[in-house]
Steps between C-alpha positions, in 0.01 A plus 500: 500500500171674591169324459161645420368411849742726684324803643683824562486603866336844537712782639443631849348815351240297311433284805454806722269665246287184475489472880381860542242456224366190678481689829299783340266247343443321830449825693218596261319178594518559876173570675577770756293527820293810559547731800235328713656156447841635598357662814319186611792267442732744679271497803493119496880485486546749784246320720663167416839632608361611836314170554814297428710731717258444790501125439879480499519718812266262685689191383832664593378579853372144545827346386704749704298422814533125447876519446540729804301260723702202371826687564395601852396141573834359381713762680351428843 
């Protein structure tokens, strides 16, 4: 016996249509960066990548040297 509170589950077609409608609505609200903002943030990202690469290279060399000295000390 069905009650008045039972709600019919929407079909996948209706769910997909609602989802796409919501996406379009949200995309209209997005504030897109202008060309200058994109350029400046791209430069920051590229410089950041190089800075972190240099940092990890230095740390790697320090650890490698320490491990090599410890190994040479223990092998003797």
